[in-house]
C-alpha positions in Angstrom: -0.1 0.0 0.0 1.4 3.3 -0.8 0.3 6.8 0.7 -1.9 8.6 -2.0 -0.7 12.0 -0.8 2.5 11.3 -2.5 0.9 11.6 -5.5 -0.2 15.2 -5.0 1.4 17.7 -7.0 2.1 20.4 -4.6 2.6 18.1 -1.5 -0.9 19.2 0.1 -0.5 17.8 3.6 -3.9 18.0 5.1 -3.0 19.0 8.7 -2.3 15.9 10.7 -4.5 13.8 8.1 -3.1 10.6 6.6 -4.5 9.8 3.3 -5.4 6.0 3.1 -8.3 4.2 1.2 -11.5 4.5 3.4 -14.9 3.8 2.4 -17.6 6.7 2.6 -20.2 4.8 4.5 -20.2 4.7 8.5 -18.3 1.8 10.0 -19.9 -0.9 12.0 -20.1 0.0 15.6 -18.4 -3.3 16.6 -16.3 -3.9 13.4 -14.3 -7.2 12.6 -10.6 -7.2 11.7 -11.8 -7.7 7.9 -14.2 -4.6 8.3 -11.1 -2.7 9.6 -8.9 -3.6 6.8 -11.6 -2.9 4.3 -11.7 0.6 5.6 -8.0 1.1 5.9 -7.3 -0.1 2.4 -10.3 1.3 0.4 -9.7 4.9 -0.4 -11.1 8.0 1.4 -9.1 10.3 3.8 -9.1 9.9 7.6 -7.4 11.8 10.5 -3.9 10.3 11.6 -5.0 9.9 15.1 -8.0 7.9 14.0 -5.9 5.8 11.5 -3.8 4.8 14.4 -6.7 4.0 16.5 -8.0 1.6 13.9 -4.4 -0.1 13.7 -4.6 -0.5 17.7 -8.0 -2.2 17.3 -6.4 -4.6 14.5 -3.5 -5.3 16.4 -6.0 -6.7 19.4 -8.2 -8.6 17.0 -5.6 -10.4 15.2 -4.1 -13.7 15.9 -0.5 -14.0 16.0 -0.5 -17.1 13.8 -2.6 -15.4 11.1 0.6 -14.7 9.0 -1.3 -13.0 6.1 -3.3 -10.6 8.3 -0.2 -9.7 10.3 1.8 -8.8 7.1 -1.1 -6.5 5.9 -1.0 -4.9 9.3 2.8 -4.3 9.0 2.3 -2.5 5.7 -0.6 -0.3 6.8 1.8 0.5 10.1 4.7 1.9 8.0 2.4 4.1 6.0 0.7 5.3 9.0 3.6 7.6 10.1 2.9 11.2 10.0 4.6 12.7 7.1 4.3 16.5 8.5 6.7 15.6 11.7 10.4 15.2 11.2 10.4 12.7 14.1 7.8 10.5 12.4 9.5 10.5 9.2 12.5 9.1 10.9 10.6 6.7 12.9 8.9 5.3 9.5 12.3 4.9 8.1 13.7 3.2 11.1 10.5 0.9 11.0 11.0 0.1 7.4 14.9 -0.6 8.0 13.9 -3.0 10.9 11.2 -4.9 9.1 13.1 -5.2 5.7 16.0 -7.0 7.3 13.6 -9.7 8.8 13.5 -13.0 7.4 9.8 -13.4 7.7 9.5 -10.3 5.6 11.9 -11.3 3.0 10.0 -14.6 2.4 6.9 -12.7 1.2 8.2 -10.5 -1.8 5.1 -8.4 -2.2 5.3 -7.5 1.4 9.1 -6.7 1.2 8.3 -4.5 -2.0 5.5 -2.6 -0.2 7.8 -1.7 2.7 10.6 -0.8 0.3 8.5 1.9 -1.5 7.3 3.2 2.3 10.9 3.5 3.1 11.9 5.3 -0.3 8.8 7.7 0.0 9.8 8.8 3.4 13.2 9.1 2.6 12.2 11.4 -0.3 10.2 13.6 2.3 13.3 13.7 4.4 15.4 14.9 1.4 17.4 11.9 0.6 16.7 12.1 -2.8 19.4 9.5 -4.0 18.5 6.8 -1.6 15.0 7.4 -2.5 15.5 6.9 -6.0 17.7 3.9 -5.6 14.7 2.4 -3.6 12.1 3.2 -6.2 14.3 1.4 -9.0 15.1 -1.9 -6.7 11.4 -1.9 -5.9 10.1 -1.4 -9.5 12.6 -4.3 -10.6 11.4 -6.6 -7.8 7.7 -5.9 -8.8 8.4 -6.8 -12.2 10.0 -10.2 -11.1 7.1 -10.8 -8.6 4.7 -10.1 -11.6 2.6 -7.9 -9.2 0.7 -5.1 -11.4 -0.3 -3.2 -8.3 3.1 -2.7 -7.0 4.3 -2.0 -10.6 1.8 0.8 -10.5 2.8 2.1 -7.4 6.6 2.2 -7.9 6.1 3.9 -11.4 3.9 6.5 -9.8 6.1 7.4 -6.9 9.2 7.3 -9.1 7.5 9.4 -11.7 6.5 12.0 -9.2 9.9 12.5 -7.8 11.4 12.6 -11.4 8.7 15.2 -12.4 9.5 17.5 -9.5 13.3 17.3 -10.3 12.7 18.2 -14.0 13.7 14.7 -15.5 10.3 14.7 -17.6 11.3 12.1 -19.8 11.6 9.5 -17.3 8.6 11.2 -15.1 6.3 10.7 -18.3 7.5 7.1 -19.0 6.6 6.2 -15.2 3.3 8.2 -15.1 2.0 7.0 -18.3 2.8 3.3 -17.1 1.2 3.9 -14.1 -1.9 5.2 -15.5 -2.4 2.2 -17.7 -1.9 -0.1 -14.7 -4.4 1.6 -12.3 -6.9 1.6 -15.3 -6.4 -1.9 -16.2 -6.7 -2.7 -12.4 -10.1 -0.6 -12.0 -8.4 1.5 -9.3 -10.1 4.7 -10.0 -9.2 6.4 -6.7 -5.5 5.8 -7.4 -5.7 6.4 -11.1 -6.8 10.1 -10.3 -4.0 10.7 -8.1 -1.7 9.8 -10.8 -3.7 11.7 -13.3 -2.9 14.7 -11.0 0.8 13.7 -11.2 0.6 13.4 -15.0 -1.2 16.8 -15.2 1.8 18.2 -12.9 4.4 16.8 -15.3 3.0 18.2 -18.3 2.6 21.6 -16.4 6.1 21.4 -15.4 7.2 20.8 -19.1 5.3 23.9 -20.3 2.2 22.1 -21.8 -0.3 24.3 -20.1 -3.4 23.5 -22.1 -3.0 19.7 -21.7 -2.3 20.1 -17.8 -5.4 22.1 -17.4 -7.5 20.0 -19.4 -6.6 17.2 -16.8 -6.9 19.4 -13.8 -10.4 20.3 -14.9 -11.3 16.7 -15.3 -10.3 16.0 -11.8 -11.8 18.9 -10.4 -15.3 18.0 -11.8 -14.8 14.2 -10.6 -13.8 15.5 -7.0 -17.1 17.9 -7.0 -19.2 15.4 -8.1 -17.9 13.0 -5.2 -18.2 16.1 -2.8 -14.4 15.7 -2.0 -14.1 19.5 -1.0 -10.3 19.1 0.0 -9.2 17.7 -3.2 -11.5 20.1 -5.1 -9.3 22.9 -3.7 -6.2 21.3 -4.2 -6.9 20.7 -7.7 -7.9 24.6 -7.9 -4.2 25.5 -6.6 -2.7 23.2 -9.3 -4.6 24.9 -12.0 -3.4 28.4 -10.4 0.1 27.0 -10.9 -0.7 26.3 -14.6 -2.1 29.8 -15.1 0.4 31.6 -13.3 3.1 29.7 -15.2 1.5 30.4 -18.6 1.7 34.1 -17.8 -2.1 34.5 -16.6 -1.0 36.2 -13.2 -4.5 37.7 -12.5 -6.5 34.6 -13.1 -3.8 32.6 -11.2 -4.4 35.2 -8.2 -8.0 34.7 -8.1 -7.8 30.8 -7.8 -5.1 31.0 -5.3 -6.9 33.5 -3.1 -10.2 31.0 -3.2 -7.7 28.0 -2.0 -5.8 30.3 0.6 -9.2 31.3 2.2 -10.6 27.9 2.1 -7.6 26.5 3.9 -7.5 29.3 6.6 -11.5 28.5 7.2 -10.6 24.7 7.8 -7.5 25.9 10.0 -5.2 24.0 7.7 -2.1 26.5 8.8 0.5 24.6 6.6 -1.7 24.6 3.4 -2.5 28.1 3.6 1.2 29.0 4.1 2.0 27.0 1.0 -0.7 28.8 -0.9 0.5 32.1 0.7 3.9 31.6 -0.8 2.3 31.0 -4.3 0.0 34.1 -4.0 3.5 36.1 -3.1 4.9 34.8 -6.2 2.1 36.0 -8.7 1.9 39.5 -6.8 5.6 39.8 -7.6 5.0 38.9 -11.2 2.2 42.0 -11.1 5.1 44.3 -9.5 2.9 44.4 -6.3 5.9 44.0 -4.0 4.5 45.3 -0.8 1.4 43.0 -1.0 3.7 40.1 -2.1 6.0 40.6 1.1 2.7 40.2 3.4 2.1 36.7 2.0 5.7 35.8 1.6 6.4 36.5 5.3 3.4 34.8 6.4 4.5 31.7 4.7 7.8 32.0 6.1 6.6 32.1 9.6 4.2 29.2 9.1 5.6 26.7 6.9 7.4 23.7 9.0 11.1 23.1 8.3 10.3 19.8 6.9 8.7 21.3 3.9 11.9 21.5 2.0 10.3 21.7 -1.5 8.2 24.8 -0.8 10.7 26.4 1.4 13.3 26.4 -1.3 10.7 28.2 -3.7 9.7 30.6 -0.7 13.5 31.7 -0.5 13.8 32.3 -4.3 10.5 34.3 -4.2 11.9 36.4 -1.1 15.1 36.9 -2.8 13.0 38.3 -5.8 11.2 40.5 -3.6 14.3 41.9 -2.0 15.9 42.6 -5.3 12.8 44.5 -6.4 13.0 46.5 -3.2 16.8 47.4 -3.7 17.9 45.1 -1.3 20.8 43.0 -3.4 22.6 41.7 -0.5 19.3 40.6 1.2 18.3 38.8 -1.9 21.8 37.1 -2.3 21.1 35.9 1.3 17.9 34.1 0.4 19.2 33.0 -2.9 22.1 31.1 -1.2 19.4 29.3 1.2 17.4 28.3 -1.7 20.6 27.2 -3.7 21.2 24.7 -0.9 17.7 23.4 -0.6 17.5 23.2 -4.5 20.9 21.1 -4.4 19.9 18.9 -1.6 16.5 17.8 -3.7 18.2 17.9 -7.0 15.8 20.3 -8.4 17.3 21.6 -11.7 14.1 23.5 -12.4 14.4 25.7 -9.2 18.2 26.0 -9.9 17.8 27.4 -13.6 15.4 30.2 -12.0 17.6 30.7 -9.2 20.9 31.4 -11.4 19.1 33.5 -13.8 18.0 35.9 -10.9 21.5 35.6 -9.2 23.4 36.9 -12.2 20.7 39.8 -12.4 21.5 40.7 -8.7 25.2 40.5 -9.1 24.8 42.8 -12.1 22.8 45.2 -10.1 25.7 45.3 -7.6 28.3 45.7 -10.5 30.0 42.4 -9.5 30.4 41.5 -13.3 32.6 38.4 -12.6 29.8 36.8 -10.2 27.3 37.8 -12.3 28.9 36.0 -15.4 29.6 33.2 -13.2 26.1 32.8 -12.2 25.0 33.3 -15.9 27.2 30.1 -16.8 25.6 28.4 -14.2 22.3 29.2 -15.5 23.5 28.3 -19.2 24.8 24.9 -17.7 21.8 23.8 -16.1 19.3 25.2 -18.7 21.4 23.1 -21.4 20.9 20.0 -19.1 17.0 20.9 -19.0 17.0 21.5 -22.7 18.5 18.0 -23.1 16.0 16.4 -21.0 13.2 18.2 -23.0 14.7 17.1 -26.4 14.3 13.3 -25.0 10.4 14.1 -24.7 9.6 13.5 -28.2 11.5 10.0 -28.3 9.8 9.2 -24.9 6.3 10.2 -26.5 7.0 7.8 -29.4 8.2 4.8 -27.3 5.2 5.3 -25.2 3.0 4.7 -28.0 4.5 1.5 -28.6 5.2 0.5 -25.1 1.4 1.1 -24.3 0.2 -1.7 -26.7 2.8 -3.7 -25.1 2.0 -2.8 -21.7 -1.7 -3.6 -22.5 -0.8 -7.1 -23.3 1.7 -7.4 -20.5 -0.9 -6.2 -18.1 -3.4 -9.1 -19.6 -0.8 -11.5 -19.0 -0.1 -10.6 -15.4 -3.8 -10.7 -14.7 -4.2 -14.0 -16.5 -1.5 -15.6 -14.3 -3.0 -14.0 -11.1 -6.5 -15.6 -11.9 -4.7 -18.7 -12.9 -2.5 -19.0 -9.5 -6.0 -18.5 -7.7 -7.7 -21.2 -9.6 -4.8 -23.6 -8.8 -5.0 -22.6 -5.1 -8.9 -23.4 -5.0 -8.4 -26.8 -6.8 -5.7 -27.8 -4.3 -8.0 -27.3 -1.6 -10.4 -29.8 -2.6 -10.6 -33.4 -1.5 -8.2 -36.1 -2.6 -10.4 -37.6 -4.8 -10.0 -34.8 -7.3 -6.1 -34.9 -7.0 -5.5 -36.4 -10.4 -8.0 -33.9 -11.9 -6.0 -31.1 -10.5 -2.6 -32.2 -11.7 -4.1 -32.8 -15.2 -5.7 -29.7 -15.3 -2.7 -27.8 -13.8 -0.5 -29.4 -16.8 -2.9 -28.1 -19.3 -2.9 -24.6 -17.8 0.9 -24.4 -17.5 0.7 -25.3 -21.4 -1.6 -22.6 -22.2 0.5 -20.1 -20.2 3.9 -21.2 -21.7 2.2 -20.9 -25.2 0.8 -17.3 -24.4 4.0 -16.2 -22.9 6.0 -17.5 -25.9 4.0 -15.4 -28.2 4.1 -12.5 -25.7 7.9 -12.6 -25.6 8.1 -12.7 -29.6 5.5 -9.7 -29.7 7.4 -7.8 -27.0 10.8 -8.1 -29.1 9.0 -7.0 -32.2 7.7 -3.8 -30.1 11.1 -3.4 -28.7 12.5 -2.9 -32.2 9.9 -0.5 -33.1 10.7 1.5 -29.7 14.3 1.9 -31.1 13.4 3.2 -34.4 12.3 6.9 -35.6 8.8 6.6 -36.9 9.8 9.2 -39.6 12.9 8.1 -41.2 12.8 4.4 -39.9 16.5 5.2 -38.6 17.7 4.2 -35.4 16.7 6.8 -32.6 18.7 8.8 -30.5 18.9 6.2 -27.5 19.6 3.2 -29.9 22.4 5.4 -31.7 24.0 6.4 -28.5 24.0 2.9 -26.7 25.4 1.5 -30.4 28.1 4.1 -30.0 29.3 3.2 -26.7 29.3 -0.3 -27.4 31.5 0.5 -30.6 33.6 2.7 -28.7 34.5 0.2 -26.0 35.2 -2.5 -28.6 37.5 -0.3 -30.4 39.3 0.6 -27.3 39.8 -3.3 -26.4 40.7 -4.3 -30.0 43.0 -1.3 -30.6 41.0 -0.5 -33.8 40.0 3.1 -35.1 36.6 4.5 -34.8 35.2 7.7 -36.2 31.8 9.4 -36.4 30.0 12.0 -38.6 27.3 14.3 -37.2 25.5 16.3 -39.8 22.5 18.1 -40.2 20.3 20.1 -42.7 21.1 23.7 -43.4 18.6 26.4 -42.7 15.9 23.6 -41.7 13.8 26.0 -39.9 13.4 28.1 -43.3 12.2 24.8 -45.3 9.7 24.2 -42.7 8.4 28.0 -42.6 8.7 28.5 -46.5 7.5 25.0 -47.7 5.6 23.7 -45.0 6.2 20.9 -42.2 5.3 18.1 -45.0 8.1 19.2 -47.2 10.4 19.3 -44.2 9.7 15.8 -43.2 10.4 14.6 -46.8 13.5 16.4 -46.7 14.7 14.4 -43.8 13.4 11.4 -45.4 15.7 12.1 -48.5 18.7 12.6 -46.4 18.1 9.3 -44.3 18.0 7.7 -47.7 21.1 9.1 -49.2 23.0 8.9 -46.1 22.2 5.0 -45.7 22.7 4.4 -49.2 26.2 5.8 -49.0 27.4 4.1 -46.0 28.7 0.4 -45.3 26.7 -2.6 -44.0 28.8 -2.3 -40.6 28.2 1.4 -40.4 25.2 2.7 -38.6 23.2 6.0 -39.5 20.7 7.4 -36.9 18.4 10.4 -36.4 19.4 12.1 -33.2 17.6 15.0 -33.1 14.9 17.2 -35.1 17.3 17.6 -38.3 20.6 16.0 -37.1 21.9 12.6 -37.8 24.6 10.6 -36.8 26.9 8.1 -38.5 29.1 5.8 -36.7 31.9 4.3 -38.7 33.9 1.4 -37.1 37.4 0.4 -38.5 37.5 4.1 -40.1 40.2 6.6 -39.5 39.7 10.3 -39.5 41.0 10.8 -43.0 38.6 8.1 -44.2 35.7 9.6 -42.3 36.5 13.2 -43.8 36.3 11.5 -47.2 33.1 9.8 -46.4 31.4 12.9 -44.9 32.5 15.2 -48.0 30.9 12.6 -50.3 27.8 12.7 -48.4 27.8 16.5 -48.6 28.3 16.7 -52.2 25.8 13.9 -52.8 23.1 15.7 -51.1 23.8 19.1 -52.8 23.9 17.6 -56.2 20.8 15.2 -56.0 17.3 16.4 -56.6 14.5 14.4 -55.0 11.3 14.2 -57.0 9.7 14.3 -53.7 10.8 17.9 -53.2 10.1 21.0 -55.0 12.6 22.0 -57.6 12.9 25.5 -56.0 14.3 23.9 -52.8 18.1 23.4 -52.5 18.8 21.0 -49.8 22.2 20.9 -48.3 23.8 19.6 -45.2 27.1 20.6 -42.8 29.1 17.7 -41.4 31.4 17.6 -38.3 33.9 14.5 -38.1 35.8 13.4 -35.1 37.8 10.2 -34.6 38.4 8.0 -31.5 41.5 9.3 -29.3 41.6 8.9 -25.7 37.9 9.2 -24.9 36.4 6.7 -22.7 32.7 7.7 -23.1 30.9 8.0 -26.4 29.5 11.2 -25.2 32.8 12.9 -25.1 33.4 11.8 -28.7 30.0 13.1 -29.8 30.7 16.5 -28.3 34.1 16.9 -30.4 32.2 16.1 -33.6 29.3 18.4 -32.4 32.1 21.2 -32.1 33.2 20.4 -35.7 29.7 20.7 -36.8 29.3 24.1 -35.4 32.6 25.1 -36.9 31.0 23.7 -40.5 27.8 26.0 -39.6 29.9 28.9 -38.8 32.1 28.5 -42.0 29.2 29.2 -44.2 27.4 25.7 -44.5 27.3 22.9 -46.9 30.8 21.9 -45.8 32.8 19.5 -43.6 34.9 20.2 -40.7 37.3 17.9 -38.8 37.4 18.0 -34.9 41.1 19.1 -33.5 
């Protein structure tokens, strides 16, 4: 079982409430253990104190020899720690560590995985991001081995939520879309809504505000229909964030104030303080600095120390307010606090905003050296974010293929689960049916084996598709880079030469703008066909960017690679495809690099990229060699 609050995009911690699955109807005045389990595992919110009281009743009702029930209780106890309390977070981690080491827990993989997820999530709340990430990875691999779709969904959701906050959107979307498919397949609508909130938040952070708001509005309507006012207001704040980030500050401010007054009326001080921080930021964008400081100071006083994520952004907002008031030294003090927090939780989105502001503050102080250093940090972080954003297209294409594969895999997992339950029922019958049971089990095993064989074959075909660029049918960026690393390792071990060519279409944006995207696509296909035709069987030609292609040349020297690149450039300039308008002149520029002392393929690729830049700077339609 996982805490659904972990899926809320803004970490809206409802006071001292623990969010676990509860039915909406009133509980029986004399509940049985099964009644309490059903209550705790069903879906609605409950106060933390009441949850612990129900767990106390369970301990009294359960017999120590009921192993299955005791394991369920252990999982609930792990997730029942108060996430608003630093001591409770530490207690949750200690509880998980103690139980993960027990042989009794290790002999039940599903319970062990759930407790590992519990530990990882509380580690994330404590700011131990690397430890949390390792735990999620390990739990996900174990859930795959255990063929447990529910734990797979939970692990994907928790890891995706963390990756989204850090700005690693490609991996976040991979995880959250996988979790959404699994929750939908399992009919877990309540959890699916939490995951959809995370998915909407990932799209918001990615900058796709219309899609994010579309999902948020769906959730808001669903919560309103269910009478779930707390989640209506939480989603209202998510919508306000999307509006603010899209530049609609006035409309965002109206929604923020609605949430703020609601949480104040409910006496949820922490939640009101969180929203106050966002109100302050919107007011800053509207240059209403004095009003902004009123809300920001309130947030600073009322936010607990454990709210690292919100406090990191709060310090960033306070820094901007100080800067606008002409207090650069105070602004730098807030920026240093925010930077330490962002570093601790590995939030590259926050660091990008921070370094941009830091450069402006040092510039205002005429400290040009520090201003330039901060600007360099901003460029480095922004380059990392851009690289992650460029991977989104590949992720989306792979997700289309993986969604079908995931559907069939989920079906197979569900079939396996149903078959296991059926076998257990048969084994419980009397001895007279034992021969029938054995025969039926053999038949079932044959069916499952045949089905698994077909699914493995289908999965391999889909994996091939997932490694291929859909437009040009060339290997995509991930496959090309993986091949490049293998070839580099082989060349080093065998001491053979290796070269690469990085080329792209000249003035490709002008082609798209002047002739349309359809002609632009045909131009890319033309480049793919020409380059593939000119290369050897052992060479690899891949599409690694919008109009950028990579050629990997094993057993090829730098001089040979340069000659091949020149032939490619000349052939593209000379040939006229019948698919392209006669008025379109298609040319490419190329950069060439050969292996020297590089240990990683990325280093070799950077040299080729610099050579490509030199070719572009030299007038295009030419080849340049890496120094």
